[in-house]
C-alpha positions as a Markdown table, in Angstrom:
| # | Residue | x | y | z |
|---|---|---|---|---|
| 1 | Unk | 3.2 | 9.9 | -20.3 |
| 2 | Unk | 6.6 | 9.2 | -21.9 |
| 3 | Unk | 8.3 | 12.1 | -19.9 |
| 4 | Unk | 6.7 | 11.3 | -16.3 |
| 5 | Unk | 8.0 | 7.7 | -16.8 |
| 6 | Unk | 11.3 | 8.8 | -17.6 |
| 7 | Unk | 11.5 | 11.3 | -14.6 |
| 8 | Unk | 10.0 | 8.5 | -12.4 |
| 9 | Unk | 12.5 | 6.0 | -13.6 |
| 10 | Unk | 15.2 | 8.5 | -12.7 |
| 11 | Unk | 14.4 | 9.5 | -9.5 |
| 12 | Unk | 13.9 | 5.9 | -8.3 |
| 13 | Unk | 17.2 | 5.1 | -10.1 |
| 14 | Unk | 18.7 | 7.9 | -7.8 |
| 15 | Unk | 17.0 | 7.1 | -4.1 |
| 16 | Unk | 17.3 | 3.1 | -3.8 |
| 17 | Unk | 20.1 | 1.1 | -3.1 |
| 18 | Unk | 20.2 | -2.6 | -3.4 |
| 19 | Unk | 23.9 | -4.0 | -3.4 |
| 20 | Unk | 25.5 | -7.6 | -2.3 |
| 21 | Unk | 27.7 | -7.4 | 0.5 |
| 22 | Unk | 29.7 | -10.1 | 2.5 |
| 23 | Unk | 29.4 | -11.2 | 6.2 |
| 24 | Unk | 32.3 | -12.1 | 8.0 |
| 25 | Unk | 32.6 | -15.8 | 7.0 |
| 26 | Unk | 32.2 | -15.0 | 3.3 |
| 27 | Unk | 28.3 | -15.7 | 3.2 |
| 28 | Unk | 26.7 | -13.2 | 0.5 |
| 29 | Unk | 24.2 | -10.9 | 2.0 |
| 30 | Unk | 22.1 | -8.2 | 0.1 |
| 31 | Unk | 21.5 | -5.0 | 1.7 |
| 32 | Unk | 18.2 | -2.5 | 0.3 |
| 33 | Unk | 18.3 | 0.8 | 1.5 |
| 34 | Unk | 15.6 | 3.8 | 0.6 |
| 35 | Unk | 17.0 | 7.3 | 0.3 |
| 36 | Unk | 13.9 | 8.9 | -0.8 |
| 37 | Unk | 11.5 | 10.7 | 1.9 |
| 38 | Unk | 7.4 | 9.8 | 1.7 |
| 39 | Unk | 8.0 | 7.0 | -0.2 |
| 40 | Unk | 8.0 | 3.2 | 0.8 |
| 41 | Unk | 10.7 | 1.0 | -1.2 |
| 42 | Unk | 9.0 | -2.0 | -2.0 |
| 43 | Unk | 10.8 | -5.4 | -2.7 |
| 44 | Unk | 9.9 | -9.1 | -2.1 |
| 45 | Unk | 12.7 | -11.6 | -0.8 |
| 46 | Unk | 13.2 | -15.1 | -2.2 |
| 47 | Unk | 10.9 | -16.6 | 0.2 |
| 48 | Unk | 7.8 | -14.3 | -0.8 |
| 49 | Unk | 7.8 | -12.1 | 2.2 |
| 50 | Unk | 7.0 | -8.8 | 1.1 |
| 51 | Unk | 9.1 | -5.6 | 2.6 |
| 52 | Unk | 8.4 | -1.7 | 2.7 |
| 53 | Unk | 11.1 | -0.2 | 3.6 |
| 54 | Unk | 10.3 | 3.5 | 4.6 |
| 55 | Unk | 13.2 | 6.6 | 4.1 |
| 56 | Unk | 16.1 | 6.0 | 5.5 |
| 57 | Unk | 15.4 | 2.4 | 6.0 |
| 58 | Unk | 17.9 | -0.6 | 5.9 |
| 59 | Unk | 17.3 | -4.0 | 5.8 |
| 60 | Unk | 20.3 | -6.4 | 5.8 |
| 61 | Unk | 19.2 | -10.5 | 4.3 |
| 62 | Unk | 20.5 | -13.5 | 2.6 |
| 63 | Unk | 20.9 | -13.1 | -0.9 |
| 64 | Unk | 18.8 | -16.8 | -0.7 |
| 65 | Unk | 16.9 | -18.0 | 2.6 |
| 66 | Unk | 18.6 | -21.5 | 3.2 |
| 67 | Unk | 18.7 | -22.1 | 6.7 |
| 68 | Unk | 16.4 | -23.3 | 9.2 |
| 69 | Unk | 15.0 | -20.2 | 9.9 |
| 70 | Unk | 14.6 | -16.9 | 7.9 |
| 71 | Unk | 17.0 | -14.2 | 9.4 |
| 72 | Unk | 17.4 | -10.3 | 9.0 |
| 73 | Unk | 18.5 | -7.4 | 10.5 |
| 74 | Unk | 16.3 | -4.0 | 10.2 |
| 75 | Unk | 17.7 | -0.4 | 10.9 |
| 76 | Unk | 14.5 | 1.9 | 10.7 |
| 77 | Unk | 11.0 | 1.9 | 9.9 |
| 78 | Unk | 9.8 | -0.8 | 7.8 |
| 79 | Unk | 6.4 | -2.7 | 7.1 |
| 80 | Unk | 6.7 | -6.8 | 6.5 |
| 81 | Unk | 4.2 | -9.0 | 5.0 |
| 82 | Unk | 5.4 | -12.5 | 6.0 |
| 83 | Unk | 4.9 | -15.5 | 4.1 |
| 84 | Unk | 3.5 | -18.1 | 6.0 |
| 85 | Unk | 6.2 | -21.0 | 6.7 |
| 86 | Unk | 5.2 | -22.5 | 10.5 |
| 87 | Unk | 8.9 | -24.8 | 10.0 |
| 88 | Unk | 11.4 | -21.6 | 9.0 |
| 89 | Unk | 10.2 | -18.5 | 11.3 |
| 90 | Unk | 11.4 | -15.5 | 10.0 |
| 91 | Unk | 13.6 | -13.4 | 12.5 |
| 92 | Unk | 14.4 | -9.8 | 12.6 |
| 93 | Unk | 17.2 | -8.3 | 14.5 |
| 94 | Unk | 16.6 | -4.6 | 15.2 |
| 95 | Unk | 18.7 | -1.8 | 17.3 |
| 96 | Unk | 16.5 | -2.8 | 20.4 |
| 97 | Unk | 14.8 | -6.3 | 19.8 |
| 98 | Unk | 14.4 | -9.4 | 18.3 |
| 99 | Unk | 11.0 | -9.8 | 16.5 |
| 100 | Unk | 10.2 | -13.5 | 15.6 |
| 101 | Unk | 7.0 | -14.8 | 13.4 |
| 102 | Unk | 6.0 | -17.2 | 11.0 |
| 103 | Unk | 3.7 | -15.4 | 8.8 |
| 104 | Unk | 2.0 | -12.2 | 9.4 |
| 105 | Unk | 1.7 | -8.2 | 8.4 |
| 106 | Unk | 2.7 | -5.9 | 11.0 |
| 107 | Unk | 5.4 | -2.8 | 11.0 |
| 108 | Unk | 8.1 | -1.9 | 13.4 |
| 109 | Unk | 10.6 | 1.3 | 14.1 |
| 110 | Unk | 13.8 | 0.6 | 15.5 |
| 111 | Unk | 16.4 | 3.3 | 14.9 |
| 112 | Unk | 20.2 | 2.7 | 15.6 |
| 113 | Unk | 21.3 | 5.0 | 19.1 |
| 114 | Unk | 18.3 | 5.7 | 20.1 |
| 115 | Unk | 15.9 | 3.5 | 22.6 |
| 116 | Unk | 12.7 | 3.9 | 21.7 |
| 117 | Unk | 10.7 | 1.0 | 19.4 |
| 118 | Unk | 7.3 | 0.7 | 18.1 |
| 119 | Unk | 5.7 | -2.2 | 16.8 |
| 120 | Unk | 2.1 | -3.1 | 15.1 |
| 121 | Unk | 0.5 | -5.8 | 14.2 |
| 122 | Unk | -2.0 | -6.0 | 11.1 |
| 123 | Unk | -2.5 | -9.4 | 11.5 |
| 124 | Unk | -1.4 | -12.6 | 12.7 |
| 125 | Unk | 0.9 | -12.7 | 15.9 |
| 126 | Unk | 4.8 | -11.2 | 16.8 |
| 127 | Unk | 6.4 | -12.2 | 19.7 |
| 128 | Unk | 9.1 | -10.0 | 20.8 |
| 129 | Unk | 12.4 | -10.1 | 23.1 |
| 130 | Unk | 13.7 | -7.2 | 24.3 |
| 131 | Unk | 17.7 | -7.4 | 24.0 |
| 132 | Unk | 18.5 | -5.6 | 27.2 |
| 133 | Unk | 16.6 | -7.5 | 29.7 |
| 134 | Unk | 15.3 | -10.2 | 27.5 |
| 135 | Unk | 11.7 | -9.6 | 28.8 |
| 136 | Unk | 9.5 | -11.1 | 25.7 |
| 137 | Unk | 6.1 | -9.9 | 24.8 |
| 138 | Unk | 3.3 | -11.4 | 22.3 |
| 139 | Unk | 1.6 | -8.7 | 19.8 |
| 140 | Unk | -1.1 | -10.0 | 18.3 |
| 141 | Unk | -3.7 | -8.8 | 15.7 |
| 142 | Unk | -5.0 | -5.1 | 16.1 |
| 143 | Unk | -2.3 | -4.8 | 19.3 |
| 144 | Unk | 0.6 | -2.6 | 19.4 |
| 145 | Unk | 3.5 | -2.1 | 21.6 |
| 146 | Unk | 6.2 | 0.7 | 22.6 |
| 147 | Unk | 9.2 | 0.2 | 24.4 |
| 148 | Unk | 8.9 | 2.5 | 27.2 |
| 149 | Unk | 10.3 | 3.3 | 30.9 |
| 150 | Unk | 12.5 | 0.5 | 30.3 |
| 151 | Unk | 10.0 | -2.1 | 30.1 |
| 152 | Unk | 6.8 | -2.9 | 27.2 |
| 153 | Unk | 3.7 | -1.0 | 27.2 |
| 154 | Unk | 0.9 | -2.2 | 24.8 |
| 155 | Unk | -1.3 | 0.2 | 23.1 |
| 156 | Unk | -4.0 | -0.2 | 20.2 |
| 157 | Unk | -2.5 | -0.5 | 17.0 |
| 158 | Unk | -2.1 | 1.7 | 13.9 |
| 159 | Unk | -5.2 | 1.5 | 11.9 |
| 160 | Unk | -4.8 | 0.6 | 8.4 |
| 161 | Unk | -1.2 | 0.0 | 7.9 |
| 162 | Unk | -1.1 | -0.6 | 4.3 |
| 163 | Unk | -2.3 | 2.9 | 3.7 |
| 164 | Unk | 0.6 | 4.2 | 5.6 |
| 165 | Unk | 3.2 | 2.3 | 3.0 |
| 166 | Unk | 1.4 | 2.0 | -0.2 |
| 167 | Unk | 0.2 | 5.8 | -0.9 |
| 168 | Unk | 3.6 | 6.1 | -2.7 |
| 169 | Unk | 5.6 | 3.3 | -4.1 |
| 170 | Unk | 8.4 | 2.7 | -5.8 |
| 171 | Unk | 10.4 | -0.7 | -7.2 |
| 172 | Unk | 14.0 | -1.2 | -8.1 |
| 173 | Unk | 15.0 | -4.0 | -10.3 |
| 174 | Unk | 11.6 | -5.6 | -9.1 |
| 175 | Unk | 10.3 | -9.1 | -11.5 |
| 176 | Unk | 7.0 | -7.7 | -12.9 |
| 177 | Unk | 5.2 | -10.3 | -11.0 |
| 178 | Unk | 6.0 | -9.1 | -7.8 |
| 179 | Unk | 5.1 | -5.7 | -8.4 |
| 180 | Unk | 1.6 | -6.7 | -9.6 |
| 181 | Unk | 1.0 | -8.8 | -6.8 |
| 182 | Unk | 1.3 | -5.4 | -4.4 |
| 183 | Unk | -0.4 | -3.0 | -6.8 |
| 184 | Unk | -3.2 | -5.1 | -7.6 |
| 185 | Unk | -4.2 | -5.3 | -4.1 |
| 186 | Unk | -4.8 | -1.7 | -3.6 |
| 187 | Unk | -6.1 | -0.8 | -7.6 |
| 188 | Unk | -9.4 | -0.1 | -8.7 |
| 189 | Unk | -9.2 | -2.8 | -11.6 |
| 190 | Unk | -6.9 | -5.7 | -11.8 |
| 191 | Unk | -4.3 | -6.1 | -13.7 |
| 192 | Unk | -3.5 | -9.4 | -15.3 |
| 193 | Unk | -0.3 | -11.0 | -17.7 |
| 194 | Unk | -1.1 | -12.4 | -20.7 |
| 195 | Unk | 2.4 | -13.9 | -20.9 |
| 196 | Unk | 4.1 | -15.4 | -18.1 |
| 197 | Unk | 7.8 | -14.8 | -19.1 |
| 198 | Unk | 7.0 | -10.8 | -18.7 |
| 199 | Unk | 6.3 | -11.8 | -15.1 |
| 200 | Unk | 10.1 | -12.3 | -15.2 |
| 201 | Unk | 11.6 | -9.4 | -16.8 |
| 202 | Unk | 12.6 | -6.4 | -13.8 |
| 203 | Unk | 11.3 | -2.9 | -13.6 |
| 204 | Unk | 12.3 | 0.1 | -11.6 |
| 205 | Unk | 9.6 | 2.4 | -11.1 |
| 206 | Unk | 7.8 | 4.7 | -8.9 |
| 207 | Unk | 3.4 | 5.2 | -8.5 |
| 208 | Unk | 2.3 | 7.6 | -6.3 |
| 209 | Unk | -1.9 | 7.5 | -6.2 |
| 210 | Unk | -2.2 | 6.1 | -9.5 |
| 211 | Unk | -5.1 | 4.5 | -10.9 |
| 212 | Unk | -4.4 | 0.9 | -12.5 |
| 213 | Unk | -4.9 | 1.9 | -15.9 |
| 214 | Unk | -1.6 | 4.5 | -15.7 |
| 215 | Unk | 0.3 | 1.5 | -13.7 |
| 216 | Unk | -0.2 | -0.6 | -16.3 |
| 217 | Unk | 0.9 | 2.1 | -19.3 |
| 218 | Unk | 3.6 | 2.7 | -17.3 |
| 219 | Unk | 4.9 | -0.9 | -17.1 |
| 220 | Unk | 3.8 | -1.1 | -20.6 |
| 221 | Unk | 6.0 | 1.8 | -21.8 |
| 222 | Unk | 9.2 | 0.6 | -19.4 |
| 223 | Unk | 9.0 | -2.5 | -20.5 |
| 224 | Unk | 7.9 | -2.3 | -24.7 |
| 225 | Unk | 4.6 | -4.1 | -23.7 |
| 226 | Unk | 1.0 | -3.1 | -24.8 |
| 227 | Unk | -2.0 | -2.8 | -22.6 |
| 228 | Unk | -6.0 | -3.7 | -23.3 |
| 229 | Unk | -9.0 | -3.7 | -21.3 |
| 230 | Unk | -11.9 | -6.1 | -21.2 |
| 231 | Unk | -14.2 | -6.7 | -18.3 |
| 232 | Unk | -12.9 | -4.3 | -15.9 |
| 233 | Unk | -9.5 | -6.0 | -16.4 |
| 234 | Unk | -6.5 | -4.8 | -17.6 |
| 235 | Unk | -3.9 | -6.8 | -19.4 |
| 236 | Unk | -0.5 | -6.7 | -20.5 |
| 237 | Unk | 0.8 | -8.6 | -23.2 |
| 238 | Unk | 4.0 | -8.9 | -26.3 |
| 239 | Unk | 3.3 | -6.7 | -28.5 |
């Protein structure tokens, strides 16, 4: 287990990039990129939105959301679980379209230099506006769209988006609380922190089809913690 954890930490460190840059006006912007095939880089933004970046994807977002709208830009493929906030819409700018939501789960594929765009909605409603021409379309749960022949074409959404992005996940400098919020959704047993202070500690690690017990074990190994189990629940605590 120790050898495996060390290998996973090394691989994630070299395959994910999270750094700060500046906009022309001098305001800070966070750049998050994934450079590993067949694995999602999972990160939670400051508003609580969870983003699963596919291989080659890059997300630009504020270091902290402070304006009326929550605005980010995406190049590549990603899935978003947008934290609901009707007063502050979440806006994603891509190469071909602008996406506006208040709280929903969907994926999007949009690559710079390519005249293609695809979006599938898992829950909620998404408003999409094509940059060229301004054509707008609303996409609801279970629906998807493609940009074809110069216009929007509706289709049935790809089923079970979560399975596409959670089969292999990696986390880079992610607070433990955020990590557990993601892995507990698909795990076979809930993992619970017995000390809230542990949740603020950050970890870099990857999981691929691991059981909840092995995930908890990797967390404990990386952060020098201990795990116990009771009534089908795994608890993590200070040693």
